[in-house]
C-alpha positions as CSV (number, residue, x, y, z in Angstrom):
1,M,-76.6,5.1,-53.2
2,P,-77.7,8.6,-54.2
3,E,-75.2,11.5,-53.9
4,A,-75.5,13.4,-50.7
5,R,-76.6,17.0,-51.3
6,P,-76.6,20.0,-49.0
7,F,-79.6,21.9,-47.8
8,F,-79.4,25.5,-48.6
9,R,-81.5,28.6,-48.4
10,E,-81.5,31.5,-50.8
11,A,-82.7,35.1,-51.3
12,G,-82.5,37.6,-54.1
13,S,-81.9,37.0,-57.7
14,G,-79.7,39.7,-59.3
15,G,-76.0,40.5,-59.7
16,A,-73.3,38.3,-58.4
17,A,-73.9,35.2,-56.3
18,V,-72.8,35.3,-52.6
19,V,-72.4,31.9,-51.0
20,C,-72.2,31.7,-47.2
21,F,-70.7,29.0,-45.0
22,H,-71.6,28.9,-41.3
23,S,-69.5,28.2,-38.2
24,N,-69.4,25.0,-36.1
25,A,-72.4,24.3,-33.9
26,S,-74.5,26.5,-36.2
27,H,-76.4,26.2,-39.5
28,S,-77.3,28.3,-42.6
29,G,-79.8,30.3,-40.6
30,Q,-76.8,32.1,-39.1
31,W,-76.7,34.2,-42.3
32,R,-80.4,35.3,-42.4
33,G,-79.6,38.9,-41.6
34,L,-76.9,39.1,-44.3
35,M,-79.3,37.6,-46.8
36,D,-81.9,40.2,-46.0
37,L,-79.2,43.0,-46.3
38,L,-77.9,41.8,-49.7
39,A,-80.9,40.4,-51.4
40,D,-81.8,43.7,-53.2
41,R,-78.6,43.4,-55.3
42,F,-77.2,39.9,-55.0
43,R,-78.3,36.3,-55.2
44,V,-77.4,35.0,-51.7
45,I,-77.2,31.4,-50.8
46,A,-76.4,29.9,-47.4
47,I,-75.4,26.2,-47.2
48,D,-75.8,23.8,-44.3
49,S,-72.5,21.8,-43.9
50,Y,-72.4,18.1,-43.2
51,G,-74.3,17.2,-40.1
52,S,-75.7,20.7,-39.6
53,G,-79.2,22.1,-40.0
54,K,-81.1,20.1,-42.6
55,S,-78.1,18.5,-44.4
56,P,-77.2,14.8,-44.1
57,E,-74.5,13.4,-41.8
58,W,-71.0,12.6,-43.0
59,P,-70.6,8.8,-42.7
60,S,-67.6,9.0,-40.4
61,A,-67.8,10.2,-36.8
62,E,-64.1,11.2,-36.6
63,R,-62.5,12.0,-40.0
64,I,-63.5,14.5,-42.5
65,Q,-61.5,16.9,-44.6
66,L,-62.2,20.5,-45.7
67,A,-62.1,19.1,-49.2
68,D,-65.0,16.9,-48.4
69,E,-67.1,19.9,-47.3
70,V,-66.1,21.7,-50.5
71,A,-67.2,18.6,-52.6
72,F,-70.5,18.5,-50.7
73,A,-71.1,22.2,-51.7
74,R,-70.0,21.6,-55.2
75,P,-73.4,21.0,-56.8
76,V,-74.6,24.4,-55.5
77,L,-71.4,26.2,-56.6
78,D,-71.3,24.6,-60.0
79,A,-74.9,25.6,-60.7
80,L,-74.1,29.3,-60.4
81,Q,-73.4,31.6,-63.3
82,G,-71.2,34.7,-63.3
83,P,-69.2,36.1,-60.4
84,V,-69.3,34.2,-57.1
85,V,-68.3,35.6,-53.7
86,L,-67.6,33.2,-50.8
87,V,-68.5,34.3,-47.2
88,G,-67.5,32.3,-44.2
89,H,-67.2,32.3,-40.4
90,S,-64.8,30.2,-38.4
91,Y,-65.1,26.6,-39.8
92,G,-67.1,28.0,-42.7
93,A,-64.4,30.5,-43.5
94,A,-61.9,27.6,-43.6
95,V,-64.2,25.8,-46.0
96,A,-64.4,29.0,-48.1
97,L,-60.6,29.2,-48.2
98,K,-60.4,25.6,-49.3
99,A,-62.9,26.1,-52.1
100,A,-61.0,29.1,-53.3
101,L,-57.8,27.0,-53.3
102,A,-59.5,24.4,-55.4
103,Q,-60.7,26.8,-58.0
104,P,-58.9,30.2,-57.6
105,Q,-60.2,31.6,-60.9
106,R,-63.8,30.8,-60.1
107,F,-64.4,33.2,-57.2
108,A,-64.4,37.0,-57.4
109,A,-63.8,37.7,-53.7
110,L,-63.8,36.2,-50.2
111,A,-65.2,37.7,-47.0
112,L,-63.9,35.8,-44.0
113,Y,-64.4,36.1,-40.2
114,E,-61.6,34.3,-38.4
115,P,-61.1,31.2,-40.5
116,T,-60.0,28.4,-38.2
117,F,-57.2,27.1,-40.5
118,F,-55.3,25.8,-37.5
119,S,-53.1,23.5,-39.5
120,V,-51.0,26.4,-40.7
121,V,-50.1,27.2,-37.1
122,E,-49.3,23.6,-36.4
123,A,-47.0,23.5,-39.4
124,A,-45.2,26.8,-38.7
125,Q,-44.8,26.6,-34.9
126,P,-43.6,23.8,-32.7
127,R,-45.8,23.0,-29.7
128,P,-46.6,24.7,-27.5
129,N,-48.0,27.1,-30.0
130,G,-50.9,29.4,-30.8
131,V,-53.6,26.8,-31.1
132,D,-52.9,25.1,-27.8
133,G,-56.1,26.6,-26.5
134,I,-58.5,25.1,-29.0
135,R,-56.6,21.8,-29.0
136,G,-57.2,21.6,-25.2
137,A,-60.8,22.6,-25.5
138,V,-61.4,19.8,-28.1
139,E,-59.7,17.3,-25.9
140,R,-61.9,18.2,-23.0
141,A,-65.0,18.1,-25.1
142,I,-64.1,14.6,-26.5
143,G,-63.5,13.4,-23.0
144,H,-67.0,14.5,-22.0
145,L,-68.5,12.8,-25.1
146,Q,-66.7,9.6,-24.2
147,D,-68.4,9.8,-20.8
148,G,-71.8,10.4,-22.5
149,D,-71.9,14.0,-21.3
150,R,-72.9,16.2,-24.3
151,D,-73.7,19.1,-22.1
152,G,-70.2,19.0,-20.7
153,A,-68.8,18.9,-24.3
154,G,-71.0,21.9,-25.2
155,R,-69.7,23.8,-22.2
156,A,-66.1,23.1,-23.1
157,F,-66.6,24.2,-26.6
158,I,-68.8,27.3,-26.1
159,D,-66.9,28.6,-23.1
160,F,-63.6,28.4,-25.0
161,W,-64.9,30.5,-27.8
162,M,-67.2,32.9,-25.9
163,G,-65.8,33.0,-22.4
164,E,-66.2,31.1,-19.2
165,G,-69.8,30.9,-17.9
166,T,-71.4,31.5,-21.4
167,W,-72.8,28.0,-21.5
168,D,-74.4,28.2,-18.1
169,A,-76.0,31.5,-19.0
170,M,-77.6,30.1,-22.2
171,P,-81.3,29.1,-22.0
172,P,-81.9,25.4,-22.3
173,D,-83.5,25.7,-25.7
174,R,-80.3,27.1,-27.1
175,Q,-78.1,24.6,-25.2
176,R,-79.8,21.6,-26.7
177,P,-78.9,22.0,-30.4
178,V,-75.4,23.0,-29.5
179,A,-75.0,19.9,-27.3
180,E,-76.3,17.7,-30.0
181,S,-73.9,19.2,-32.5
182,T,-70.9,18.3,-30.3
183,R,-71.0,14.8,-31.9
184,N,-69.1,16.4,-34.7
185,I,-66.2,17.8,-32.7
186,A,-63.7,15.0,-33.5
187,R,-64.2,15.4,-37.3
188,W,-64.2,19.2,-37.1
189,A,-60.9,19.0,-35.3
190,H,-59.4,16.6,-37.8
191,A,-60.4,18.7,-40.7
192,L,-58.9,21.9,-39.3
193,M,-55.8,20.5,-37.7
194,K,-54.8,18.1,-40.5
195,E,-55.6,20.3,-43.6
196,P,-52.7,19.9,-46.0
197,A,-52.9,23.3,-47.6
198,T,-49.9,25.5,-46.8
199,L,-49.2,29.2,-46.4
200,E,-47.5,29.1,-49.8
201,D,-50.7,27.7,-51.3
202,L,-52.7,30.6,-49.7
203,S,-50.3,33.1,-51.1
204,R,-51.5,32.3,-54.6
205,L,-55.1,33.5,-53.9
206,E,-55.1,36.7,-55.8
207,M,-58.8,37.7,-55.3
208,P,-59.8,40.5,-52.9
209,V,-60.2,39.2,-49.4
210,L,-62.0,40.8,-46.5
211,Y,-60.4,39.3,-43.4
212,M,-62.3,40.2,-40.1
213,T,-61.0,39.6,-36.6
214,G,-62.4,40.3,-33.2
215,G,-60.6,42.3,-30.6
216,Q,-61.9,40.0,-27.9
217,S,-61.2,36.7,-29.7
218,P,-59.1,33.8,-28.3
219,R,-55.5,33.4,-29.2
220,S,-56.1,30.3,-31.3
221,S,-58.1,32.1,-34.1
222,L,-55.9,35.2,-33.9
223,A,-52.7,33.0,-34.3
224,V,-54.1,31.9,-37.6
225,A,-54.7,35.5,-38.7
226,E,-51.2,36.5,-37.9
227,L,-49.8,33.9,-40.3
228,V,-52.5,34.0,-43.1
229,L,-53.0,37.8,-43.4
230,P,-49.4,38.6,-44.5
231,V,-49.4,36.0,-47.3
232,L,-52.7,36.9,-48.9
233,P,-51.9,39.3,-51.9
234,D,-55.0,41.4,-51.7
235,A,-56.3,41.2,-48.1
236,R,-58.1,44.0,-46.3
237,H,-58.0,43.5,-42.5
238,V,-60.9,44.8,-40.4
239,R,-60.4,44.4,-36.6
240,L,-63.7,44.8,-34.8
241,E,-62.5,45.6,-31.3
242,A,-65.6,44.9,-29.3
243,L,-66.3,41.5,-30.9
244,G,-65.1,38.0,-30.2
245,H,-64.8,35.0,-32.3
246,M,-68.6,34.5,-32.5
247,G,-69.1,38.1,-33.7
248,P,-71.2,37.1,-36.7
249,V,-73.6,35.5,-34.3
250,T,-73.5,37.9,-31.3
251,H,-73.3,41.1,-33.4
252,P,-74.5,40.2,-36.9
253,G,-75.3,43.8,-37.8
254,V,-71.7,45.0,-37.4
255,V,-70.3,42.1,-39.3
256,N,-72.9,42.1,-42.1
257,D,-72.4,45.9,-42.6
258,A,-68.7,45.2,-43.1
259,I,-69.3,42.5,-45.6
260,S,-71.9,44.6,-47.5
261,G,-69.5,47.6,-47.7
262,F,-66.7,45.3,-49.0
263,L,-68.9,43.8,-51.7
264,D,-69.9,47.2,-52.8
265,Q,-66.2,48.1,-53.3
266,V,-65.1,45.0,-55.1
267,I,-68.1,43.7,-57.1
268,R,-69.2,46.0,-60.0
């Protein structure tokens, strides 16, 4: 069987490489605006993760690890020369962190928007804890999927991250791909809740890290930030008060400008 390879899009050709990982229920097109912004001075690549966009499915419906997502992206990463920066949002930011843990000397910097590294909260805090919200949303979504109701699963997932009523306000042409993507919820949850990397492991990441959070984000993603930010040796925290967890999607200009400014500071 041929090795599964990710679909990716790219722009620009000079300077360091910037590799972008998208959030759940999204795809590499999430980063089009950032690619346009950076293409005059960087080579920018955005990857579709397993089961997203134009990339192939992961063979298991329930179990995947962040290490599997990193291995999937490895042919793209290994082909790059010179400095490489990883950018990620939510699940994609967790994948970026895992890639950095696997090869800490390979990456020049990380730009992360609320990595959903829920496992560190589960390890540090007895239940009930800071990730009860997302755990409950996943359980509701899986219940809907078991009943054959993908729209219900989409509502449970989107309304948790973006506020009650968001799903019903979405036009049907935007609901459909999100509802379809909910088939991945069990494996997303497994990857993020069962990740074996620890806070001590994260404390050894010495590259500059831009860690962005939203002032309107749910407790679950902010609980991760409260534990991870203090252990990163060279983290710069930017709190974007008006934004929520989906800030890179709802307000891409604000987030992309923060990433661009950070890269101009740390990449020479």
